[in-house]
Each structure stands twice: as C-alpha cells, then as structure tokens.
All heavy atoms as a GROMACS GRO file, in nm:
protein
  618
    1MET      N    1   5.811   9.392  11.890
    1MET     CA    2   5.769   9.288  11.798
    1MET      C    3   5.861   9.288  11.677
    1MET      O    4   5.888   9.390  11.617
    1MET     CB    5   5.624   9.312  11.755
    1MET     CG    6   5.569   9.206  11.667
    1MET     SD    7   5.390   9.231  11.654
    1MET     CE    8   5.364   9.165  11.495
    2THR      N    9   5.911   9.172  11.640
    2THR     CA   10   6.002   9.157  11.528
    2THR      C   11   5.924   9.168  11.397
    2THR      O   12   5.820   9.105  11.381
    2THR     CB   13   6.072   9.019  11.534
    2THR    OG1   14   6.125   9.001  11.663
    2THR    CG2   15   6.182   9.011  11.432
    3PRO      N   16   5.976   9.247  11.301
    3PRO     CA   17   5.905   9.256  11.173
    3PRO      C   18   5.913   9.124  11.097
    3PRO      O   19   6.015   9.054  11.103
    3PRO     CB   20   5.977   9.368  11.099
    3PRO     CG   21   6.110   9.379  11.165
    3PRO     CD   22   6.093   9.330  11.306
    4ASN      N   23   5.805   9.090  11.030
    4ASN     CA   24   5.802   8.970  10.947
    4ASN      C   25   5.848   9.007  10.808
    4ASN      O   26   5.777   9.075  10.734
    4ASN     CB   27   5.660   8.912  10.941
    4ASN     CG   28   5.617   8.850  11.070
    4ASN    OD1   29   5.696   8.788  11.139
    4ASN    ND2   30   5.490   8.869  11.106
    5ILE      N   31   5.970   8.962  10.773
    5ILE     CA   32   6.028   8.994  10.642
    5ILE      C   33   6.075   8.865  10.578
    5ILE      O   34   6.144   8.784  10.641
    5ILE     CB   35   6.145   9.093  10.655
    5ILE    CG1   36   6.097   9.224  10.715
    5ILE    CG2   37   6.210   9.116  10.519
    5ILE    CD1   38   6.207   9.322  10.748
    6LEU      N   39   6.039   8.847  10.452
    6LEU     CA   40   6.081   8.731  10.374
    6LEU      C   41   6.146   8.783  10.246
    6LEU      O   42   6.077   8.841  10.161
    6LEU     CB   43   5.961   8.641  10.344
    6LEU     CG   44   5.988   8.515  10.263
    6LEU    CD1   45   6.088   8.424  10.334
    6LEU    CD2   46   5.858   8.441  10.237
    7ASP      N   47   6.275   8.764  10.233
    7ASP     CA   48   6.348   8.812  10.115
    7ASP      C   49   6.364   8.698  10.016
    7ASP      O   50   6.442   8.606  10.037
    7ASP     CB   51   6.485   8.867  10.156
    7ASP     CG   52   6.556   8.939  10.044
    7ASP    OD1   53   6.512   8.927   9.927
    7ASP    OD2   54   6.654   9.009  10.072
    8LEU      N   55   6.288   8.704   9.907
    8LEU     CA   56   6.291   8.600   9.804
    8LEU      C   57   6.354   8.651   9.674
    8LEU      O   58   6.331   8.594   9.568
    8LEU     CB   59   6.149   8.551   9.775
    8LEU     CG   60   6.075   8.490   9.893
    8LEU    CD1   61   5.932   8.454   9.853
    8LEU    CD2   62   6.148   8.367   9.943
    9ARG      N   63   6.434   8.757   9.683
    9ARG     CA   64   6.491   8.816   9.562
    9ARG      C   65   6.588   8.723   9.491
    9ARG      O   66   6.611   8.740   9.372
    9ARG     CB   67   6.558   8.949   9.595
    9ARG     CG   68   6.455   9.057   9.626
    9ARG     CD   69   6.518   9.187   9.661
    9ARG     NE   70   6.562   9.182   9.801
    9ARG     CZ   71   6.598   9.287   9.870
    9ARG    NH1   72   6.599   9.406   9.813
    9ARG    NH2   73   6.633   9.274   9.996
   10GLN      N   74   6.640   8.623   9.559
   10GLN     CA   75   6.731   8.527   9.495
   10GLN      C   76   6.659   8.399   9.454
   10GLN      O   77   6.722   8.308   9.401
   10GLN     CB   78   6.846   8.494   9.591
   10GLN     CG   79   6.928   8.612   9.634
   10GLN     CD   80   6.994   8.682   9.518
   10GLN    OE1   81   7.046   8.618   9.428
   10GLN    NE2   82   6.990   8.815   9.518
   11GLU      N   83   6.530   8.389   9.481
   11GLU     CA   84   6.453   8.267   9.453
   11GLU      C   85   6.365   8.284   9.329
   11GLU      O   86   6.326   8.392   9.293
   11GLU     CB   87   6.363   8.233   9.573
   11GLU     CG   88   6.435   8.212   9.703
   11GLU     CD   89   6.524   8.089   9.704
   11GLU    OE1   90   6.501   7.997   9.623
   11GLU    OE2   91   6.616   8.085   9.787
   12ARG      N   92   6.335   8.171   9.268
   12ARG     CA   93   6.243   8.164   9.154
   12ARG      C   94   6.137   8.060   9.187
   12ARG      O   95   6.152   7.979   9.277
   12ARG     CB   96   6.317   8.121   9.026
   12ARG     CG   97   6.433   8.211   8.986
   12ARG     CD   98   6.382   8.346   8.937
   12ARG     NE   99   6.490   8.438   8.904
   12ARG     CZ  100   6.534   8.534   8.984
   12ARG    NH1  101   6.482   8.549   9.103
   12ARG    NH2  102   6.629   8.615   8.946
   13CYS      N  103   6.027   8.063   9.112
   13CYS     CA  104   5.924   7.961   9.132
   13CYS      C  105   5.978   7.826   9.086
   13CYS      O  106   6.057   7.822   8.994
   13CYS     CB  107   5.798   7.995   9.051
   13CYS     SG  108   5.681   8.091   9.148
   14PRO      N  109   5.940   7.722   9.151
   14PRO     CA  110   5.834   7.710   9.250
   14PRO      C  111   5.879   7.736   9.394
   14PRO      O  112   5.796   7.747   9.483
   14PRO     CB  113   5.787   7.566   9.235
   14PRO     CG  114   5.910   7.492   9.196
   14PRO     CD  115   5.988   7.590   9.108
   15MET      N  116   6.011   7.748   9.417
   15MET     CA  117   6.061   7.766   9.553
   15MET      C  118   6.011   7.896   9.616
   15MET      O  119   5.974   7.898   9.734
   15MET     CB  120   6.214   7.763   9.556
   15MET     CG  121   6.272   7.767   9.696
   15MET     SD  122   6.211   7.638   9.808
   15MET     CE  123   6.293   7.495   9.742
   16ALA      N  124   6.004   8.004   9.540
   16ALA     CA  125   5.956   8.132   9.594
   16ALA      C  126   5.812   8.119   9.643
   16ALA      O  127   5.779   8.165   9.753
   16ALA     CB  128   5.967   8.242   9.489
   17LEU      N  129   5.728   8.055   9.565
   17LEU     CA  130   5.588   8.037   9.605
   17LEU      C  131   5.578   7.947   9.727
   17LEU      O  132   5.502   7.976   9.820
   17LEU     CB  133   5.507   7.978   9.489
   17LEU     CG  134   5.360   7.951   9.516
   17LEU    CD1  135   5.287   8.077   9.558
   17LEU    CD2  136   5.294   7.889   9.393
   18LEU      N  137   5.654   7.840   9.731
   18LEU     CA  138   5.653   7.748   9.845
   18LEU      C  139   5.694   7.820   9.974
   18LEU      O  140   5.628   7.806  10.077
   18LEU     CB  141   5.745   7.630   9.819
   18LEU     CG  142   5.761   7.530   9.933
   18LEU    CD1  143   5.628   7.460   9.961
   18LEU    CD2  144   5.868   7.428   9.901
   19LEU      N  145   5.800   7.898   9.968
   19LEU     CA  146   5.846   7.971  10.087
   19LEU      C  147   5.745   8.076  10.130
   19LEU      O  148   5.722   8.096  10.250
   19LEU     CB  149   5.982   8.034  10.060
   19LEU     CG  150   6.098   7.935  10.045
   19LEU    CD1  151   6.223   8.006   9.993
   19LEU    CD2  152   6.126   7.865  10.177
   20ALA      N  153   5.682   8.144  10.034
   20ALA     CA  154   5.580   8.244  10.067
   20ALA      C  155   5.461   8.176  10.136
   20ALA      O  156   5.408   8.229  10.234
   20ALA     CB  157   5.534   8.316   9.941
   21LYS      N  158   5.420   8.060  10.088
   21LYS     CA  159   5.310   7.985  10.150
   21LYS      C  160   5.346   7.946  10.293
   21LYS      O  161   5.268   7.965  10.386
   21LYS     CB  162   5.280   7.856  10.072
   21LYS     CG  163   5.209   7.875   9.943
   21LYS     CD  164   5.188   7.739   9.878
   21LYS     CE  165   5.124   7.745   9.744
   21LYS     NZ  166   5.104   7.612   9.684
   22ARG      N  167   5.466   7.891  10.312
   22ARG     CA  168   5.509   7.846  10.444
   22ARG      C  169   5.510   7.959  10.547
   22ARG      O  170   5.473   7.940  10.662
   22ARG     CB  171   5.649   7.785  10.438
   22ARG     CG  172   5.652   7.646  10.384
   22ARG     CD  173   5.791   7.589  10.396
   22ARG     NE  174   5.798   7.458  10.336
   22ARG     CZ  175   5.910   7.394  10.315
   22ARG    NH1  176   6.026   7.450  10.349
   22ARG    NH2  177   5.909   7.275  10.261
   23HIS      N  178   5.557   8.075  10.506
   23HIS     CA  179   5.565   8.188  10.599
   23HIS      C  180   5.429   8.253  10.623
   23HIS      O  181   5.402   8.299  10.732
   23HIS     CB  182   5.666   8.291  10.549
   23HIS     CG  183   5.808   8.250  10.574
   23HIS    ND1  184   5.873   8.157  10.497
   23HIS    CD2  185   5.894   8.287  10.669
   23HIS    CE1  186   5.994   8.140  10.543
   23HIS    NE2  187   6.010   8.218  10.649
   24SER      N  188   5.346   8.258  10.521
   24SER     CA  189   5.217   8.325  10.537
   24SER      C  190   5.120   8.247  10.626
   24SER      O  191   5.040   8.307  10.696
   24SER     CB  192   5.153   8.354  10.402
   24SER     OG  193   5.130   8.234  10.331
   25VAL      N  194   5.128   8.115  10.626
   25VAL     CA  195   5.036   8.037  10.710
   25VAL      C  196   5.063   8.056  10.858
   25VAL      O  197   4.976   8.030  10.941
   25VAL     CB  198   5.037   7.885  10.677
   25VAL    CG1  199   4.990   7.860  10.536
   25VAL    CG2  200   5.171   7.822  10.703
   26LYS      N  201   5.180   8.106  10.894
   26LYS     CA  202   5.214   8.130  11.034
   26LYS      C  203   5.155   8.260  11.088
   26LYS      O  204   5.158   8.284  11.207
   26LYS     CB  205   5.367   8.134  11.051
   26LYS     CG  206   5.435   8.004  11.017
   26LYS     CD  207   5.585   8.018  11.028
   26LYS     CE  208   5.656   7.892  10.982
   26LYS     NZ  209   5.802   7.910  10.984
   27LEU      N  210   5.100   8.342  10.998
   27LEU     CA  211   5.045   8.471  11.041
   27LEU      C  212   4.914   8.453  11.116
   27LEU      O  213   4.833   8.367  11.082
   27LEU     CB  214   5.019   8.561  10.919
   27LEU     CG  215   5.140   8.607  10.840
   27LEU    CD1  216   5.094   8.685  10.718
   27LEU    CD2  217   5.232   8.691  10.926
   28GLU      N  218   4.894   8.537  11.216
   28GLU     CA  219   4.766   8.544  11.286
   28GLU      C  220   4.683   8.652  11.217
   28GLU      O  221   4.737   8.735  11.144
   28GLU     CB  222   4.791   8.585  11.432
   28GLU     CG  223   4.890   8.498  11.505
   28GLU     CD  224   4.826   8.398  11.597
   28GLU    OE1  225   4.711   8.420  11.634
   28GLU    OE2  226   4.892   8.299  11.629
   29VAL      N  227   4.553   8.651  11.240
   29VAL     CA  228   4.464   8.751  11.179
   29VAL      C  229   4.514   8.892  11.216
   29VAL      O  230   4.542   8.919  11.332
   29VAL     CB  231   4.318   8.731  11.225
   29VAL    CG1  232   4.230   8.846  11.177
   29VAL    CG2  233   4.265   8.598  11.176
   30GLY      N  234   4.530   8.976  11.115
   30GLY     CA  235   4.576   9.113  11.136
   30GLY      C  236   4.726   9.131  11.124
   30GLY      O  237   4.773   9.243  11.107
   31GLN      N  238   4.803   9.023  11.130
   31GLN     CA  239   4.948   9.033  11.117
   31GLN      C  240   4.987   9.049  10.971
   31GLN      O  241   4.916   9.004  10.881
   31GLN     CB  242   5.018   8.909  11.172
   31GLN     CG  243   5.033   8.906  11.321
   31GLN     CD  244   5.119   8.790  11.366
   31GLN    OE1  245   5.106   8.678  11.317
   31GLN    NE2  246   5.208   8.816  11.460
   32SER      N  247   5.103   9.112  10.949
   32SER     CA  248   5.153   9.135  10.814
   32SER      C  249   5.288   9.071  10.792
   32SER      O  250   5.364   9.048  10.888
   32SER     CB  251   5.163   9.285  10.787
   32SER     OG  252   5.037   9.344  10.790
   33LEU      N  253   5.317   9.045  10.666
   33LEU     CA  254   5.444   8.988  10.623
   33LEU      C  255   5.491   9.067  10.502
   33LEU      O  256   5.414   9.086  10.406
   33LEU     CB  257   5.426   8.840  10.585
   33LEU     CG  258   5.540   8.769  10.514
   33LEU    CD1  259   5.662   8.757  10.605
   33LEU    CD2  260   5.495   8.631  10.468
   34SER      N  261   5.615   9.116  10.506
   34SER     CA  262   5.674   9.183  10.390
   34SER      C  263   5.752   9.081  10.311
   34SER      O  264   5.838   9.011  10.366
   34SER     CB  265   5.770   9.295  10.434
   34SER     OG  266   5.697   9.404  10.484
   35ILE      N  267   5.720   9.070  10.183
   35ILE     CA  268   5.790   8.977  10.094
   35ILE      C  269   5.857   9.059   9.985
   35ILE      O  270   5.793   9.142   9.920
   35ILE     CB  271   5.694   8.875  10.030
   35ILE    CG1  272   5.623   8.793  10.137
   35ILE    CG2  273   5.770   8.784   9.933
   35ILE    CD1  274   5.518   8.697  10.084
   36TYR      N  275   5.987   9.035   9.966
   36TYR     CA  276   6.062   9.100   9.859
   36TYR      C  277   6.092   8.995   9.753
   36TYR      O  278   6.148   8.890   9.783
   36TYR     CB  279   6.193   9.160   9.913
   36TYR     CG  280   6.169   9.266  10.017
   36TYR    CD1  281   6.180   9.238  10.152
   36TYR    CD2  282   6.132   9.394   9.978
   36TYR    CE1  283   6.156   9.336  10.247
   36TYR    CE2  284   6.108   9.493  10.072
   36TYR     CZ  285   6.120   9.463  10.207
   36TYR     OH  286   6.095   9.560  10.300
   37VAL      N  287   6.054   9.024   9.629
   37VAL     CA  288   6.072   8.927   9.520
   37VAL      C  289   6.113   9.003   9.394
   37VAL      O  290   6.060   9.110   9.364
   37VAL     CB  291   5.944   8.842   9.498
   37VAL    CG1  292   5.826   8.927   9.461
   37VAL    CG2  293   5.965   8.732   9.398
   38SER      N  294   6.212   8.949   9.321
   38SER     CA  295   6.259   9.016   9.200
   38SER      C  296   6.207   8.949   9.072
   38SER      O  297   6.199   9.014   8.968
   38SER     CB  298   6.412   9.021   9.197
   38SER     OG  299   6.465   8.891   9.203
   39ASP      N  300   6.172   8.823   9.079
   39ASP     CA  301   6.122   8.750   8.962
   39ASP      C  302   5.974   8.783   8.940
   39ASP      O  303   5.891   8.759   9.027
   39ASP     CB  304   6.142   8.600   8.984
   39ASP     CG  305   6.093   8.518   8.868
   39ASP    OD1  306   6.133   8.547   8.755
   39ASP    OD2  307   6.014   8.424   8.891
   40HIS      N  308   5.943   8.839   8.822
   40HIS     CA  309   5.807   8.885   8.795
   40HIS      C  310   5.705   8.771   8.797
   40HIS      O  311   5.596   8.786   8.853
   40HIS     CB  312   5.802   8.958   8.661
   40HIS     CG  313   5.669   9.019   8.632
   40HIS    ND1  314   5.623   9.130   8.698
   40HIS    CD2  315   5.572   8.983   8.546
   40HIS    CE1  316   5.503   9.160   8.654
   40HIS    NE2  317   5.469   9.073   8.560
   41SER      N  318   5.738   8.657   8.739
   41SER     CA  319   5.641   8.546   8.737
   41SER      C  320   5.620   8.488   8.877
   41SER      O  321   5.509   8.449   8.912
   41SER     CB  322   5.682   8.437   8.638
   41SER     OG  323   5.803   8.378   8.675
   42SER      N  324   5.724   8.488   8.959
   42SER     CA  325   5.709   8.444   9.098
   42SER      C  326   5.616   8.538   9.173
   42SER      O  327   5.530   8.496   9.249
   42SER     CB  328   5.844   8.439   9.170
   42SER     OG  329   5.928   8.342   9.113
   43MET      N  330   5.633   8.669   9.150
   43MET     CA  331   5.548   8.768   9.214
   43MET      C  332   5.403   8.746   9.176
   43MET      O  333   5.315   8.745   9.261
   43MET     CB  334   5.594   8.909   9.175
   43MET     CG  335   5.519   9.022   9.243
   43MET     SD  336   5.370   9.084   9.160
   43MET     CE  337   5.429   9.130   9.001
   44LYS      N  338   5.376   8.724   9.048
   44LYS     CA  339   5.239   8.702   9.002
   44LYS      C  340   5.179   8.576   9.064
   44LYS      O  341   5.063   8.576   9.106
   44LYS     CB  342   5.235   8.694   8.849
   44LYS     CG  343   5.252   8.828   8.782
   44LYS     CD  344   5.261   8.820   8.631
   44LYS     CE  345   5.158   8.729   8.569
   44LYS     NZ  346   5.166   8.725   8.422
   45ASP      N  347   5.258   8.468   9.073
   45ASP     CA  348   5.211   8.343   9.132
   45ASP      C  349   5.180   8.360   9.281
   45ASP      O  350   5.078   8.310   9.330
   45ASP     CB  351   5.313   8.231   9.114
   45ASP     CG  352   5.326   8.185   8.970
   45ASP    OD1  353   5.238   8.219   8.888
   45ASP    OD2  354   5.424   8.116   8.939
   46ILE      N  355   5.266   8.430   9.352
   46ILE     CA  356   5.246   8.452   9.496
   46ILE      C  357   5.121   8.536   9.519
   46ILE      O  358   5.037   8.502   9.603
   46ILE     CB  359   5.371   8.519   9.559
   46ILE    CG1  360   5.489   8.421   9.559
   46ILE    CG2  361   5.341   8.567   9.700
   46ILE    CD1  362   5.623   8.484   9.591
   47VAL      N  363   5.106   8.644   9.445
   47VAL     CA  364   4.990   8.732   9.460
   47VAL      C  365   4.862   8.656   9.426
   47VAL      O  366   4.763   8.665   9.499
   47VAL     CB  367   5.004   8.858   9.372
   47VAL    CG1  368   4.874   8.937   9.368
   47VAL    CG2  369   5.118   8.945   9.425
   48SER      N  370   4.865   8.579   9.319
   48SER     CA  371   4.747   8.503   9.278
   48SER      C  372   4.705   8.403   9.386
   48SER      O  373   4.588   8.395   9.423
   48SER     CB  374   4.776   8.430   9.147
   48SER     OG  375   4.667   8.351   9.110
   49PHE      N  376   4.801   8.328   9.438
   49PHE     CA  377   4.771   8.229   9.540
   49PHE      C  378   4.718   8.294   9.669
   49PHE      O  379   4.614   8.255   9.720
   49PHE     CB  380   4.894   8.143   9.573
   49PHE     CG  381   4.871   8.051   9.688
   49PHE    CD1  382   4.801   7.932   9.670
   49PHE    CD2  383   4.914   8.083   9.816
   49PHE    CE1  384   4.776   7.847   9.777
   49PHE    CE2  385   4.889   7.999   9.923
   49PHE     CZ  386   4.820   7.881   9.903
   50LEU      N  387   4.790   8.392   9.720
   50LEU     CA  388   4.753   8.453   9.848
   50LEU      C  389   4.621   8.530   9.840
   50LEU      O  390   4.545   8.532   9.936
   50LEU     CB  391   4.864   8.543   9.899
   50LEU     CG  392   4.993   8.471   9.940
   50LEU    CD1  393   5.100   8.572   9.981
   50LEU    CD2  394   4.969   8.371  10.051
   51SER      N  395   4.593   8.590   9.725
   51SER     CA  396   4.468   8.665   9.709
   51SER      C  397   4.346   8.574   9.713
   51SER      O  398   4.238   8.616   9.749
   51SER     CB  399   4.470   8.743   9.578
   51SER     OG  400   4.570   8.842   9.583
   52LYS      N  401   4.366   8.448   9.676
   52LYS     CA  402   4.256   8.350   9.678
   52LYS      C  403   4.237   8.290   9.817
   52LYS      O  404   4.138   8.222   9.842
   52LYS     CB  405   4.281   8.238   9.577
   52LYS     CG  406   4.275   8.286   9.434
   52LYS     CD  407   4.310   8.176   9.339
   52LYS     CE  408   4.315   8.230   9.196
   52LYS     NZ  409   4.366   8.129   9.104
   53GLN      N  410   4.332   8.315   9.905
   53GLN     CA  411   4.326   8.265  10.042
   53GLN      C  412   4.278   8.379  10.132
   53GLN      O  413   4.219   8.473  10.086
   53GLN     CB  414   4.463   8.213  10.086
   53GLN     CG  415   4.525   8.111   9.992
   53GLN     CD  416   4.442   7.986   9.975
   53GLN    OE1  417   4.390   7.932  10.073
   53GLN    NE2  418   4.426   7.940   9.853
   54ALA      N  419   4.306   8.370  10.259
   54ALA     CA  420   4.261   8.471  10.356
   54ALA      C  421   4.365   8.581  10.374
   54ALA      O  422   4.404   8.613  10.486
   54ALA     CB  423   4.231   8.404  10.489
   55TYR      N  424   4.412   8.640  10.262
   55TYR     CA  425   4.516   8.742  10.270
   55TYR      C  426   4.482   8.860  10.180
   55TYR      O  427   4.422   8.844  10.074
   55TYR     CB  428   4.652   8.686  10.227
   55TYR     CG  429   4.696   8.568  10.309
   55TYR    CD1  430   4.670   8.439  10.265
   55TYR    CD2  431   4.759   8.585  10.431
   55TYR    CE1  432   4.707   8.329  10.341
   55TYR    CE2  433   4.796   8.476  10.508
   55TYR     CZ  434   4.770   8.349  10.462
   55TYR     OH  435   4.806   8.240  10.538
   56VAL      N  436   4.524   8.978  10.224
   56VAL     CA  437   4.518   9.098  10.142
   56VAL      C  438   4.662   9.126  10.101
   56VAL      O  439   4.752   9.125  10.186
   56VAL     CB  440   4.461   9.217  10.222
   56VAL    CG1  441   4.467   9.344  10.140
   56VAL    CG2  442   4.319   9.187  10.266
   57VAL      N  443   4.685   9.150   9.972
   57VAL     CA  444   4.820   9.172   9.922
   57VAL      C  445   4.829   9.310   9.858
   57VAL      O  446   4.754   9.342   9.765
   57VAL     CB  447   4.861   9.065   9.818
   57VAL    CG1  448   5.004   9.087   9.772
   57VAL    CG2  449   4.844   8.925   9.876
   58ALA      N  450   4.920   9.393   9.909
   58ALA     CA  451   4.948   9.525   9.850
   58ALA      C  452   5.085   9.516   9.782
   58ALA      O  453   5.180   9.464   9.840
   58ALA     CB  454   4.949   9.632   9.958
   59ILE      N  455   5.092   9.564   9.659
   59ILE     CA  456   5.215   9.552   9.579
   59ILE      C  457   5.277   9.690   9.560
   59ILE      O  458   5.210   9.785   9.521
   59ILE     CB  459   5.185   9.491   9.441
   59ILE    CG1  460   5.115   9.357   9.456
   59ILE    CG2  461   5.314   9.476   9.361
   59ILE    CD1  462   5.055   9.305   9.328
   60ASP      N  463   5.407   9.698   9.587
   60ASP     CA  464   5.483   9.820   9.565
   60ASP      C  465   5.600   9.786   9.474
   60ASP      O  466   5.688   9.708   9.512
   60ASP     CB  467   5.534   9.876   9.699
   60ASP     CG  468   5.603  10.009   9.685
   60ASP    OD1  469   5.581  10.078   9.583
   60ASP    OD2  470   5.681  10.046   9.776
   61ALA      N  471   5.599   9.839   9.351
   61ALA     CA  472   5.706   9.810   9.256
   61ALA      C  473   5.824   9.903   9.281
   61ALA      O  474   5.809  10.025   9.282
   61ALA     CB  475   5.655   9.826   9.114
   62CYS      N  476   5.939   9.843   9.303
   62CYS     CA  477   6.063   9.918   9.319
   62CYS      C  478   6.145   9.902   9.192
   62CYS      O  479   6.104   9.833   9.099
   62CYS     CB  480   6.138   9.868   9.442
   62CYS     SG  481   6.042   9.887   9.594
   63SER      N  482   6.263   9.958   9.186
   63SER     CA  483   6.341   9.956   9.062
   63SER      C  484   6.380   9.815   9.016
   63SER      O  485   6.369   9.784   8.899
   63SER     CB  486   6.466  10.043   9.076
   63SER     OG  487   6.547   9.993   9.181
   64SER      N  488   6.423   9.729   9.107
   64SER     CA  489   6.469   9.596   9.064
   64SER      C  490   6.396   9.482   9.133
   64SER      O  491   6.433   9.366   9.117
   64SER     CB  492   6.619   9.582   9.089
   64SER     OG  493   6.646   9.595   9.227
   65TYR      N  494   6.291   9.513   9.209
   65TYR     CA  495   6.216   9.409   9.279
   65TYR      C  496   6.077   9.460   9.314
   65TYR      O  497   6.047   9.578   9.295
   65TYR     CB  498   6.290   9.362   9.405
   65TYR     CG  499   6.306   9.469   9.510
   65TYR    CD1  500   6.213   9.485   9.612
   65TYR    CD2  501   6.415   9.556   9.509
   65TYR    CE1  502   6.226   9.583   9.708
   65TYR    CE2  503   6.430   9.654   9.604
   65TYR     CZ  504   6.336   9.667   9.704
   65TYR     OH  505   6.349   9.764   9.799
   66HIS      N  506   5.994   9.372   9.366
   66HIS     CA  507   5.860   9.408   9.413
   66HIS      C  508   5.853   9.384   9.563
   66HIS      O  509   5.910   9.286   9.613
   66HIS     CB  510   5.752   9.323   9.345
   66HIS     CG  511   5.735   9.354   9.201
   66HIS    ND1  512   5.812   9.296   9.103
   66HIS    CD2  513   5.651   9.437   9.138
   66HIS    CE1  514   5.775   9.344   8.986
   66HIS    NE2  515   5.676   9.429   9.004
   67HIS      N  516   5.785   9.473   9.633
   67HIS     CA  517   5.760   9.455   9.775
   67HIS      C  518   5.612   9.421   9.791
   67HIS      O  519   5.526   9.498   9.749
   67HIS     CB  520   5.793   9.583   9.852
   67HIS     CG  521   5.751   9.579   9.994
   67HIS    ND1  522   5.682   9.681  10.054
   67HIS    CD2  523   5.764   9.483  10.090
   67HIS    CE1  524   5.656   9.649  10.181
   67HIS    NE2  525   5.704   9.529  10.203
   68LEU      N  526   5.584   9.304   9.846
   68LEU     CA  527   5.448   9.261   9.871
   68LEU      C  528   5.421   9.272  10.020
   68LEU      O  529   5.497   9.216  10.099
   68LEU     CB  530   5.426   9.116   9.826
   68LEU     CG  531   5.473   9.079   9.685
   68LEU    CD1  532   5.452   8.930   9.662
   68LEU    CD2  533   5.400   9.161   9.582
   69LEU      N  534   5.317   9.342  10.057
   69LEU     CA  535   5.277   9.349  10.197
   69LEU      C  536   5.153   9.261  10.211
   69LEU      O  537   5.047   9.294  10.159
   69LEU     CB  538   5.247   9.492  10.241
   69LEU     CG  539   5.208   9.507  10.387
   69LEU    CD1  540   5.322   9.458  10.478
   69LEU    CD2  541   5.173   9.650  10.419
   70VAL      N  542   5.172   9.149  10.277
   70VAL     CA  543   5.068   9.048  10.292
   70VAL      C  544   5.009   9.058  10.432
   70VAL      O  545   5.082   9.052  10.530
   70VAL     CB  546   5.126   8.906  10.270
   70VAL    CG1  547   5.020   8.800  10.288
   70VAL    CG2  548   5.192   8.896  10.134
   71THR      N  549   4.877   9.075  10.441
   71THR     CA  550   4.810   9.084  10.569
   71THR      C  551   4.702   8.977  10.576
   71THR      O  552   4.622   8.964  10.482
   71THR     CB  553   4.745   9.224  10.588
   71THR    OG1  554   4.845   9.322  10.570
   71THR    CG2  555   4.685   9.236  10.726
   72LYS      N  556   4.704   8.902  10.685
   72LYS     CA  557   4.602   8.798  10.701
   72LYS      C  558   4.472   8.861  10.746
   72LYS      O  559   4.469   8.938  10.841
   72LYS     CB  560   4.647   8.692  10.801
   72LYS     CG  561   4.551   8.574  10.807
   72LYS     CD  562   4.612   8.457  10.878
   72LYS     CE  563   4.518   8.338  10.868
   72LYS     NZ  564   4.580   8.218  10.921
   73LYS      N  565   4.364   8.829  10.674
   73LYS     CA  566   4.234   8.883  10.711
   73LYS      C  567   4.150   8.774  10.776
   73LYS      O  568   4.183   8.655  10.770
   73LYS     CB  569   4.163   8.939  10.587
   73LYS     CG  570   4.133   8.836  10.480
   73LYS     CD  571   4.068   8.901  10.360
   73LYS     CE  572   4.045   8.796  10.252
   73LYS     NZ  573   3.985   8.852  10.132
   74GLU      N  574   4.041   8.817  10.835
   74GLU     CA  575   3.950   8.723  10.901
   74GLU      C  576   3.868   8.651  10.796
   74GLU      O  577   3.823   8.712  10.700
   74GLU     CB  578   3.858   8.799  10.997
   74GLU     CG  579   3.815   8.717  11.114
   74GLU     CD  580   3.744   8.803  11.218
   74GLU    OE1  581   3.788   8.915  11.243
   74GLU    OE2  582   3.644   8.754  11.272
   75LEU      N  583   3.852   8.522  10.812
   75LEU     CA  584   3.768   8.445  10.720
   75LEU      C  585   3.624   8.484  10.736
   75LEU      O  586   3.574   8.502  10.848
   75LEU     CB  587   3.784   8.295  10.744
   75LEU     CG  588   3.917   8.234  10.703
   75LEU    CD1  589   3.923   8.088  10.747
   75LEU    CD2  590   3.936   8.244  10.554
   76GLN      N  591   3.555   8.497  10.624
   76GLN     CA  592   3.413   8.529  10.626
   76GLN      C  593   3.332   8.400  10.641
   76GLN      O  594   3.356   8.304  10.569
   76GLN     CB  595   3.373   8.598  10.495
   76GLN     CG  596   3.448   8.727  10.470
   76GLN     CD  597   3.413   8.834  10.570
   76GLN    OE1  598   3.301   8.846  10.615
   76GLN    NE2  599   3.513   8.914  10.607
   77SER      N  600   3.239   8.399  10.734
   77SER     CA  601   3.155   8.281  10.748
   77SER      C  602   3.030   8.299  10.664
   77SER      O  603   2.981   8.410  10.644
   77SER     CB  604   3.117   8.259  10.895
   77SER     OG  605   3.040   8.368  10.941
   78ASP      N  606   2.978   8.189  10.612
   78ASP     CA  607   2.859   8.192  10.528
   78ASP      C  608   2.731   8.168  10.607
   78ASP      O  609   2.629   8.133  10.553
   78ASP     CB  610   2.870   8.087  10.417
   78ASP     CG  611   2.982   8.121  10.320
   78ASP    OD1  612   3.014   8.240  10.305
   78ASP    OD2  613   3.039   8.028  10.259
   79ALA      N  614   2.740   8.185  10.738
   79ALA     CA  615   2.623   8.157  10.824
   79ALA      C  616   2.523   8.269  10.820
   79ALA      O  617   2.546   8.380  10.797
   79ALA     CB  618   2.668   8.133  10.966
   0.00000   0.00000   0.00000
C-alpha cells in the first residue's frame, strides 16, 4: 500500500487548506494521510477545519515544519 503523503511546505493559505481538503476527502474510514506544512497559520487552519469534520489530527512539531497525521474516523450517528 502506497503511503498517503501531502507535502505543503511550499504552500500558504488558502492553497494549503484547499489541497489538504481535496486529499483528505479521498480517505476511507481508518486510512491516514501525512501532511507536511511549514506555515504556522496554514497548519492552524488545516487542523481547525479537519478537526470539525470526520478526522483525527495528531500534530508533531519538527524544527522547520509541522507533521500532521490525519486519520478519517467513522461518523457518529445520532440514532
């Protein structure tokens, strides 16, 4: 299985957020996507958006960028 990696270290918002959205919607439940981003405000926007959706986001701060591990979770039904 090919790893899902999205390198956004050269991108800034709004393009970084748009690309993160496009790639994350392709995930199946349980699949993960590694996103690398160097712009702090882009990282905050991506984390904020994905956390409000059906994703769990783990953040690992590196020296010059952030690594976001995005995992699609199962939607909770209100039934």
